[in-house]
C-alpha positions as CSV (number, residue, x, y, z in Angstrom):
1,M,4.0,-0.9,-9.4
2,L,1.1,1.6,-9.4
3,Y,3.3,4.1,-11.1
4,K,4.8,1.6,-13.5
5,N,1.3,0.8,-14.8
6,L,0.4,4.4,-14.9
7,V,3.4,5.2,-17.0
8,Q,2.4,2.6,-19.6
9,I,-1.0,4.2,-19.9
10,I,0.5,7.7,-20.1
11,R,2.7,6.6,-23.0
12,K,-0.4,5.4,-25.0
13,Y,-1.5,9.1,-25.2
14,D,1.9,10.8,-25.6
15,K,4.8,8.8,-26.9
16,N,7.0,11.9,-26.6
17,V,6.3,12.4,-22.9
18,K,9.2,12.4,-20.4
19,V,8.5,10.4,-17.2
20,V,10.7,11.2,-14.2
21,L,10.5,9.3,-11.0
22,I,11.3,11.0,-7.8
23,K,12.4,8.1,-5.5
24,V,12.8,8.7,-1.8
25,N,14.9,6.0,-0.3
26,H,13.4,4.7,2.9
27,A,15.6,2.2,4.6
28,Y,13.0,-0.6,3.9
29,F,13.2,0.0,0.1
30,S,17.0,-0.4,0.1
31,K,16.4,-4.1,0.6
32,L,14.3,-4.4,-2.6
33,D,15.4,-4.9,-6.1
34,F,14.3,-1.7,-7.9
35,E,16.1,-2.5,-11.2
36,P,13.3,-4.3,-13.0
37,Y,11.2,-1.1,-12.6
38,R,13.8,1.4,-13.6
39,K,13.3,0.8,-17.3
40,Y,9.8,2.2,-17.2
41,F,11.1,5.7,-16.3
42,D,13.1,8.0,-18.5
43,Q,15.0,9.3,-15.5
44,T,15.1,8.6,-11.7
45,I,16.0,11.3,-9.2
46,E,16.8,9.9,-5.8
47,F,16.5,11.5,-2.4
48,D,17.5,10.4,1.1
49,F,14.6,9.7,3.4
50,I,14.0,12.4,6.1
51,H,11.9,12.1,9.2
52,Y,11.4,13.9,12.5
53,K,14.4,13.1,14.7
54,K,15.2,13.4,18.4
55,N,18.5,15.1,17.5
56,L,17.0,18.4,16.4
57,F,20.0,19.9,14.6
58,R,20.8,16.7,12.7
59,G,17.2,16.5,11.6
60,W,17.1,20.1,10.5
61,Q,20.4,19.6,8.5
62,E,18.9,16.6,6.6
63,I,15.8,18.6,5.8
64,F,17.7,21.7,4.6
65,N,19.8,19.3,2.4
66,F,16.6,17.8,1.0
67,Q,15.1,21.2,0.2
68,K,18.4,22.4,-1.4
69,R,18.3,19.4,-3.7
70,I,14.7,20.2,-4.7
71,K,15.7,23.8,-5.4
72,D,18.7,22.6,-7.5
73,I,16.6,20.2,-9.5
74,N,13.9,22.9,-10.1
75,T,16.6,25.3,-11.4
76,A,18.6,22.9,-13.5
77,F,16.0,20.5,-14.7
78,M,12.3,21.0,-14.1
79,S,12.2,24.6,-15.1
80,G,12.9,23.4,-18.7
81,F,9.5,21.8,-19.1
82,E,6.4,23.8,-20.3
83,R,4.0,21.5,-18.4
84,I,4.4,19.1,-15.6
85,D,1.8,16.7,-14.2
86,L,2.7,15.6,-10.7
87,F,1.6,12.2,-9.3
88,L,2.3,11.2,-5.7
89,D,0.9,9.5,-2.6
90,D,-1.6,11.2,-0.5
91,S,0.7,11.2,2.5
92,A,1.6,13.7,5.2
93,Y,5.0,12.0,6.0
94,L,7.8,14.6,5.9
95,P,9.4,13.8,2.5
96,V,6.0,13.9,0.6
97,N,4.9,17.0,2.6
98,I,8.1,18.9,1.6
99,L,8.1,17.7,-2.0
100,L,4.4,18.7,-2.4
101,Y,5.0,22.1,-0.8
102,N,7.9,22.9,-3.0
103,L,6.9,21.3,-6.3
104,S,3.3,22.6,-6.3
105,R,4.7,26.2,-6.3
106,Q,6.4,25.7,-9.6
107,K,4.6,27.6,-12.4
108,N,4.9,24.8,-14.9
109,V,3.2,22.2,-12.5
110,K,-0.3,22.3,-14.0
111,N,-1.9,19.2,-12.5
112,I,-1.4,17.4,-9.2
113,V,-2.9,14.0,-8.4
114,K,-2.6,12.4,-5.0
115,F,-3.3,8.6,-4.7
116,S,-5.1,7.2,-1.7
117,F,-5.9,3.6,-0.8
118,G,-8.6,4.7,1.6
119,G,-6.7,6.4,4.3
120,L,-8.1,6.2,7.9
121,E,-11.8,6.0,7.1
122,G,-13.5,3.7,9.6
123,L,-10.6,3.8,12.0
124,Q,-11.0,5.4,15.3
125,T,-8.2,7.9,15.9
126,K,-7.4,10.8,18.1
127,T,-4.9,13.7,17.7
128,D,-1.8,13.5,19.8
129,K,-1.7,17.1,20.8
130,I,1.8,17.0,22.4
131,R,3.5,15.4,19.5
132,T,1.5,17.6,17.0
133,F,2.8,20.6,18.9
134,L,6.4,19.3,18.9
135,C,6.2,18.6,15.2
136,A,5.0,22.2,14.6
137,L,8.0,23.5,16.6
138,Y,10.3,21.2,14.7
139,S,8.9,22.5,11.4
140,L,9.4,26.2,12.1
141,P,12.8,26.6,10.3
142,F,11.6,25.1,7.0
143,K,8.5,25.3,4.8
144,S,5.9,22.6,4.8
145,Y,2.2,22.0,5.4
146,K,0.8,21.8,8.9
147,I,0.2,18.3,10.1
148,R,-1.5,16.4,13.0
149,V,-0.1,13.3,14.7
150,L,-2.8,10.6,14.8
151,N,-2.9,7.9,17.5
152,N,-5.3,5.0,18.0
153,L,-7.6,5.1,21.0
154,E,-4.9,3.2,23.0
155,G,-2.4,6.0,22.3
156,Q,-0.2,4.2,19.7
157,F,1.0,6.2,16.7
158,I,-0.9,5.5,13.5
159,N,-0.1,8.2,10.9
160,F,0.4,11.8,10.1
161,S,-2.5,13.8,8.6
162,Y,-2.6,17.3,7.1
163,S,-4.4,19.9,9.2
164,E,-4.8,22.2,6.3
165,D,-5.9,21.9,2.7
166,T,-3.1,20.9,0.2
167,P,-3.1,21.4,-3.5
168,G,-4.3,18.7,-6.0
169,I,-7.1,16.2,-6.4
170,I,-7.3,13.0,-4.4
171,V,-7.8,9.8,-6.4
172,K,-9.2,6.8,-4.5
173,I,-7.7,3.5,-5.4
174,I,-10.3,0.7,-5.6
175,S,-10.7,-2.9,-6.8
176,P,-11.2,-3.2,-10.6
177,T,-14.0,-5.6,-9.8
178,A,-16.0,-2.9,-8.0
179,D,-18.7,-0.7,-9.5
180,L,-16.7,2.3,-10.6
181,L,-19.8,4.4,-10.9
182,S,-20.9,4.1,-7.3
183,G,-18.5,6.7,-6.0
184,F,-17.9,4.7,-2.8
185,G,-19.4,7.4,-0.7
186,Y,-17.1,10.0,-2.3
187,P,-19.2,11.5,-5.1
188,K,-16.9,14.5,-5.7
189,E,-13.7,12.5,-5.9
190,N,-12.2,10.4,-8.6
191,V,-11.7,6.7,-8.3
192,L,-9.2,4.5,-10.1
193,P,-9.1,0.7,-10.3
194,Y,-5.9,-0.9,-9.0
195,P,-3.6,-2.2,-10.4
196,I,-4.9,0.0,-13.3
197,A,-4.0,-2.4,-16.0
198,F,-2.8,-6.0,-16.1
199,K,-2.9,-9.0,-18.4
200,Y,-4.3,-12.3,-17.3
201,S,-4.5,-15.6,-19.2
202,P,-7.3,-17.9,-18.0
203,S,-5.3,-20.9,-19.3
204,A,-2.3,-20.1,-17.0
205,K,-1.5,-22.8,-14.5
206,K,-2.3,-21.6,-10.9
207,D,0.1,-23.6,-8.8
208,M,1.3,-21.1,-6.1
209,V,-0.2,-20.3,-2.7
210,I,1.4,-17.5,-0.7
211,V,1.0,-16.9,3.1
212,F,1.9,-13.4,4.1
213,G,2.5,-14.0,7.7
214,K,2.7,-11.8,10.8
215,G,4.9,-13.7,13.2
216,K,4.5,-11.2,16.0
217,S,0.7,-10.9,15.9
218,F,0.2,-12.1,19.5
219,Q,3.2,-10.2,21.0
220,N,2.1,-7.0,19.4
221,N,-1.7,-7.2,20.2
222,P,-2.2,-9.8,23.0
223,K,-5.4,-8.1,24.1
224,Y,-7.1,-9.1,20.8
225,F,-6.6,-12.9,21.5
226,S,-8.0,-15.2,24.1
227,D,-4.7,-16.6,25.3
228,Y,-1.4,-17.8,23.8
229,E,-2.2,-21.5,24.1
230,T,-5.5,-21.1,22.2
231,Y,-3.7,-18.9,19.6
232,I,-1.1,-21.7,19.0
233,K,-3.8,-24.4,18.8
234,K,-5.8,-22.5,16.3
235,L,-2.8,-21.7,14.1
236,T,-1.7,-25.3,14.1
237,A,-5.1,-26.5,13.0
238,F,-5.5,-23.7,10.4
239,F,-2.2,-24.4,8.7
240,K,-2.8,-28.2,8.7
241,V,-6.1,-27.7,6.8
242,L,-4.5,-25.2,4.5
243,E,-1.6,-27.5,3.7
244,N,-3.9,-30.4,2.9
245,K,-6.2,-28.2,0.9
246,Y,-3.4,-27.1,-1.4
247,S,-1.4,-30.4,-1.6
248,D,-1.2,-29.9,-5.4
249,C,0.4,-26.4,-5.1
250,R,3.7,-25.1,-4.1
251,L,3.4,-23.2,-0.8
252,F,5.3,-20.0,0.0
253,Y,5.7,-18.0,3.2
254,K,6.6,-14.3,3.3
255,S,7.4,-12.7,6.6
256,F,6.1,-9.3,7.6
257,P,8.9,-6.8,7.2
258,L,8.9,-5.9,10.9
259,D,8.9,-9.5,12.1
260,E,12.7,-9.8,11.6
261,G,12.3,-13.2,10.0
262,Q,10.1,-14.6,12.7
263,I,7.6,-17.2,11.3
264,M,4.1,-17.7,12.5
265,P,3.8,-20.7,14.9
266,G,1.9,-23.8,13.7
267,I,3.4,-24.0,10.3
268,D,5.2,-27.2,9.1
269,I,8.1,-25.2,7.7
270,K,9.3,-28.2,5.6
271,K,6.3,-27.7,3.4
272,Y,7.0,-24.0,2.5
273,S,9.5,-22.1,0.4
274,L,10.6,-19.0,2.3
275,L,10.6,-15.7,0.6
276,D,13.2,-13.3,2.0
277,D,13.0,-9.6,2.6
278,T,14.5,-8.7,-0.8
279,A,11.1,-9.8,-2.3
280,D,8.5,-7.0,-1.9
281,A,4.9,-8.2,-1.5
282,Q,3.6,-6.2,-4.4
283,E,6.6,-7.1,-6.5
284,L,5.6,-10.8,-6.0
285,L,2.0,-10.1,-7.1
286,D,3.3,-8.2,-10.1
287,K,5.6,-11.0,-11.1
288,Y,3.5,-14.1,-10.3
289,Q,-0.1,-13.0,-10.6
290,Q,-0.8,-15.5,-13.3
291,R,0.3,-18.4,-11.2
292,I,-1.0,-17.5,-7.7
293,K,-4.0,-19.6,-6.8
294,A,-4.7,-17.9,-3.5
295,V,-3.2,-15.6,-0.9
296,Y,-3.6,-15.9,2.9
297,S,-2.8,-13.5,5.7
298,P,-4.0,-13.0,9.3
299,L,-4.5,-9.3,8.6
300,S,-2.6,-7.4,6.0
301,A,-3.1,-4.8,3.3
302,I,-1.4,-7.2,0.9
303,A,-4.5,-9.4,1.0
304,V,-6.5,-6.3,-0.2
305,H,-4.0,-5.6,-3.0
306,S,-3.9,-9.2,-4.2
307,S,-7.7,-9.3,-4.3
308,F,-7.5,-6.2,-6.6
309,F,-5.6,-8.4,-9.0
310,G,-8.5,-10.9,-9.0
311,I,-6.5,-13.3,-6.9
312,P,-8.6,-15.1,-4.3
313,S,-7.4,-13.5,-1.0
314,Y,-8.2,-14.5,2.5
315,T,-7.7,-13.0,6.0
316,F,-8.1,-15.2,9.0
317,F,-8.2,-12.7,11.9
318,R,-11.9,-13.6,12.5
319,Y,-10.8,-17.2,13.1
320,L,-7.8,-16.3,15.4
321,C,-9.0,-13.3,17.4
322,S,-11.2,-12.8,20.4
323,Q,-14.5,-10.9,20.0
324,A,-12.7,-7.6,20.9
325,G,-10.1,-8.3,18.2
326,I,-12.7,-9.2,15.6
327,E,-14.6,-6.0,16.3
328,K,-11.4,-4.0,16.1
329,F,-10.2,-5.4,12.8
330,N,-13.6,-5.5,11.2
331,S,-13.6,-1.7,11.5
332,L,-10.4,-1.6,9.5
333,M,-11.5,-4.1,6.7
334,N,-15.1,-3.1,6.3
335,K,-14.5,0.1,4.3
336,D,-16.4,0.5,1.1
337,I,-13.1,1.5,-0.5
338,L,-11.7,-2.0,0.1
339,R,-14.7,-3.9,-1.2
340,S,-13.7,-6.8,-3.6
341,E,-15.4,-10.0,-4.4
342,F,-12.0,-11.6,-4.3
343,L,-11.4,-10.7,-0.6
344,F,-12.8,-13.1,2.0
345,H,-12.5,-13.0,5.8
346,I,-12.3,-16.6,7.2
347,S,-14.2,-17.3,10.4
348,N,-13.8,-21.1,10.6
349,L,-11.7,-23.9,9.0
350,S,-14.4,-25.0,6.5
351,E,-14.1,-21.6,4.8
352,I,-10.5,-22.2,3.7
353,G,-10.5,-22.1,-0.2
354,K,-14.1,-20.9,-0.3
355,I,-13.7,-18.4,-3.2
356,D,-10.9,-20.2,-5.0
357,D,-13.0,-20.9,-8.1
358,L,-14.1,-17.3,-8.8
359,S,-13.4,-16.2,-12.4
360,R,-10.7,-13.6,-12.6
361,P,-12.0,-10.1,-13.7
362,I,-11.9,-9.0,-17.3
363,V,-10.5,-5.5,-17.4
364,D,-12.4,-3.1,-19.6
365,S,-9.5,-1.2,-21.1
366,K,-11.7,1.5,-22.7
367,K,-13.3,2.3,-19.3
368,L,-9.8,2.5,-17.8
369,E,-8.6,4.9,-20.5
370,K,-11.7,7.1,-20.0
371,I,-11.1,7.2,-16.2
372,Y,-7.4,8.0,-16.8
373,R,-8.2,10.9,-19.2
374,K,-10.6,12.4,-16.6
375,I,-7.8,12.2,-14.0
376,L,-5.0,13.6,-16.1
377,Y,-7.0,16.4,-17.7
378,V,-9.3,17.4,-14.8
């Protein structure tokens, strides 16, 4: 959706531009309906997803095939363009790493922009030295940038991070309701409001409330809750108040992708329409933003994204968790980069629906265009 909106802005400045999407097919995305978005791109080039594998030789073969496909595309297709602007995620995962390494070396790639939603700022991490060393050994036969494997303080994997400089500028994605001139602590970096551009009708009927659940919250992080019985009681009370609060709306529930369909306890499931795994969370926001009255999640990035649309969005980890959990998740959610007046963290039941009546933001299209020009022609 980020790139779909970006493409529409690009075409305002150059109707003759050719927009090519390089789509890496992670297994999760195979569940989603990509077809509504295909029309925004002149051409889509698809790659199989690659990752570090325990079976070394199988992993290497997949990577060599990936690199060969990049080389073939460069030779047969990309070399025919005088200028290429490359936009991609600021990610150190293997497919992005290899794409960036190879494409950035093409003489006709003149500009590289890497989008970041805030990264790991405010999150306590440590380098997993053993896995970092193993990844370095794994990477010896092919060309890529050096990476570090990051764990949380408990030793659980969080992400990959580059351990050397990579080409291009980083663009921080922020709420369109935020002060774009503040720099958010990154005075030398660009910022771009997400979702970049959207239309909103104040007269639209807001009759949908979506709960983006995490059915395995307790099982995955029991140390951040008092006990299971208290957890169930709090959820039951929470959803009862929520269901009464929005008795005039249609309630929807969307499971977290890794929950395997498991629904959060305490919900009267007869009152909810279930959204299956073929509906991506951001796709739902893109499709129904006019109608969504509020979004709720115990703790999810989608609450941040929906707040960036000007949709009243709530987390309720402060209500559910023990003090240890609250402190842990506060460190994740209290980043300047995530600041939005449409994001509220619920601590007690009386705060359900607290920011529902905020006016949706009016997007300043001229300001957006100015920011975009700066990014494209930096």
